[in-house]
N, C-alpha and C positions, 0 to 999 in steps of 0.2 A: 556293635556292642563289644565292650571289652571281653575277650575270651575267658579271662580268669574269673570275672564276675559271673559269666554265663555258666561256667563250670561249677562255681560255688552254689549258684541258685539251683542247678540240677541236683547237686548232692544234698542240698537242704531239703528239697521236696521229695526226693527219692527216699530219704531217711524216714519220712512220715507217710510213705506210700502214696504220694501225690504226683500228679502229672504237671511238670513245670510249664508245659505249653498252655495248659488250661489257665493257670494262674497268670501267665504273661498276657494271655488274651484278655483276661479280666481287667488288666491295666488300661486296655484300649477304651474301656467303657467307664472307667472311674473318673470322678472329678478331682481336680487339684485341691488339696487341703488349704484352708484359710484360717486365720487366727480365731475368728469368732466361732467357727464350727469346732475347731480343735479344743478350745477352752470351754466351749458350751456357754458362751457369754449370755445369750438370751435366757437360757434356762436358769443360770446362776442369778441373774438380776431379777428374776421373777419368783424367787423363793422367799421374799420378805413380805409377810402378811401381818399388818398391824391389827390390834384388837381395839385401839382407841384412835382418837384424832390428834393426839399429841405428837408433834414432829420428832421429839427426842426418843420416842419409842423405837423409831427406825434405827437410831444409833445403837440402842440396846440390842435389838435383834441382830443387826449385821455384825456387831462386835462378837457376839456369842457364836455366830455362824463361822466367823473367821477362826475363833478358838477351836471349834470342832474340826476345821480343815487342818489346823496345825497339829491337833491331837492325832489325826489320821496319819500325818507325816511321821510323827514320833513313833507310833505303833509300827509303821513300816520299817523304821530303822531298828527297833528292838527285835522285830521278827527275824531280821537278817542275822542278828547275833544268836537268837534262840535256836535257829534251824541250821546253824553252822557247826559241824562236828570237828572241824580242824581250825578252830579260832586261835589267834595269837594275840599278843599284847598290842601290837601296832593296829591291827584291824579293830579290836575291841575299843581302844582309845579313840580312834577316828570316829566310830559310831557314837560313842558317848558324847564326844564334843559336838557332833552334829545335833544330837538330841538336846544338849544343854543350850545350844544356840537358839533352838526353837523355843525353849523355855525362857531364855533371856529375853527373847522378843515378846513372848506372852507377858512376862513380868513388867517390862518397861512400857508395854502398851496399855497397862491398866490406867494410865493417866488419861487415856481417851474416855474411859468410863468415869473416872473420879472427877475430872474437870470438864468433861465434854457433854454433860447433861444438866439441865436445870433441875435443882433439887425438888422444887415444888411440882414440876411436871412428873418427875420420876415417881414421887410418892402418891401421885394420882393414878398413873397408868399401872403401877406395880400391883395395885389391888385387883386388877383384872387377871393377873397371872396366877393367883391362888387357885389350886394348891401346888403349882409347879415350883421347882426349886433347882438351883444350880447343882446340888449334889446328885441330881438325876442324870448327869452326864455319864452315859455308859462307857464312852471311850476313855474318859479320865479314870474311871474305875479299872478299866482294862490296863491302862498304863501302870497303875499301882500293882495290879496282880502280876504284870509282866516284869516288874522291876525288882521285886523282892519276894522272900518266902512269906507264906500266909501268916505266920506267927507275928511278923512285924507289922501287920495291918490289923491285928486284934486290938479291941478297945483296951487302953492301958489298965483299966480296972481289972481285967480278966487275963491279961497277957501272961502273968507269972503262974497262974493257977490252972489255966485251961489245959486239957489233955491234948498234947501235940499230935496224938494219933487218932483224935476224934474225926468223925466224918466231915466231909466238906460242908454238908448241910448244917452241922452243928457249928462249925467254925464261922460259916456265913452269918449265922445269927448273932455272932459276937464281934463282927468287924467294926472298926472305930466309927465309920460313918452311919452305922445303925443308931448311934446316939443322937443323930439329927432327927430321928423320927420314931423312937421306940422308948417306952417306959419299961425299964428292965425289972421293976418291982411287980408290975401287973402283966407285962408281956404285950400290952396293947400297942399297936402301931398306928401311926397317922395314915391318912389317905395317901399322902405324898409317898411314903415309904411302901405302902401296900401296892400302889399302882406301879411303882418302879420295879418291885419284885415280880409282880405278875408279868411284866413285860420282859424282864431281863434275867431273872434268877437262874433259870435252867441254862441259859446261854453262858452266864458267868461261871457256873459250876463246871461246864464243859471246858471253858477257856482256862480256868484255874487248874484243872487236872493236868493239862499239858504244861502250863507255865510253872507249876509247883517245882518242877525239876529243871526247867529251862529258862527261868527268870534270870535277870542280869546278875543278881547276887549269887545264885547257884552256879551260873556259868563261870563267874569269877573264881569261886571257891574250887572249881574243878580244874582250873588251869595248873600247869606245872609250877613248882615253887618259884622258879626264876621269873616266870611271867607275873606271878602274884606280887613279886617284889619290885616290879617295874614302877619307877616313880611317876612317870607320865600317866600310866594307867591308874595308879592309886589317886593321883591328883584329879584325874578326870572323873573317877568314881565319887570322890568327895565333892567335887564341884557340882555334879549332877544332883547328888543327894541334897546338898544344902540349897541349891537353886530351886528344886521342886518343893521341898518340905519346909523351907523357911522363907526364902525370898518371894517365891511365887505366891505362897499361901498368905504371907503378910501383905503383899500388894493387894490381894483379893480382900483380905480382912480390913485393911485401911480404907478401901473403896466402900465396902459395906458399911463401915463405921461412919463414913462421910455422909451417907444417905439415911442411915437408920438410927444414928445416935444424935438426936436433935434436942437441943436444950437440956442435955443431961439425961434424957429419957431414951432408953434403948427400945426401938420398935421390934416387933416379932418378924422373923423372916417369912416370906410368902409360903414356905413349906411348913411353917410352924416350929422350926427348930430353935433350940437354944444356941444360936449361931456363934456366940462369942466363945463358949467352951468347945464347941465342935470344931471351929476353924483355927483358933490360935494354937500354934505348934507347941507352946510351953505346956499345954494341958495333956495332949495326946502323945507328944514326943514321937511322931511318926518319923522313923529313920529307916531307910532302905538297907543301908550297909553298916550295921551297928559296930562290927568289929574294926572298922576303919576310923573310929572316933575314940578319943580318950574318955574316961569316966567324967572328967570335968566338963568336956565339951558336951557330952550327953546331958549332964545335969543342968547346964546353962542353955540347952537347946531352945532357940526361939526367944530368948530373953534379952539378947544384945542387939536387937535391930529395931 
């Protein structure tokens, strides 16, 4: 055995108070790794459970599972920025472009949903999904929390008037996606929203407490002036913002419209949301990095696509 490798292994295990000989002996009994065990292929391919007999439901399930895997990749990249105390423009830019490529893939892949399912089949099996809704993706909500300050995720109706020093619990009740399941006049919530909050609200609040000061926008604003003026970084920030909050959202919107707007009549979403106004970016003007856009660009947000 290479003596240099042996030395490094000994140093590695001594650093954690472990006997390198024991670990080397363990190698004698371990099996070589193979692709299917490493990727957990069998487990992965058994995660699709249909509720109906329609074949295209399998497309729907697998597509959303792929989305969730990509969301996990995105959160991993954001975390590397959030927990880096010595970040520079080059590192920041590289991570943003990785994230944008994941969202570019998500956006372009919506054609699989839009043109890859039979409309009649979809509108039959979708009734079995009630009251589930796509807005219940916890990972996507975390991506939003980790991307910008909480004020930028507040429902546009309350964004200017809400107390920016109010509690996380109060802010949570006014997040833009609450509009998908809450009547603000009565305070009544749909089962879709209530179930989502029961499962994730406490976790979201803990998550947000860390990311309120460590989100991508806050990390950018904390950079030295020279780094904040870096054109590549600014372009990467703008590209990510527009990709997520306009291109990706509109790809989702157009797909929903393809299946739910039939004969000029707009069907209700499975979660009961007024999905047109909830999803379309021109209504909520969700913008992660508002200072990087001109007033005209913000005014026209989501209207030119």
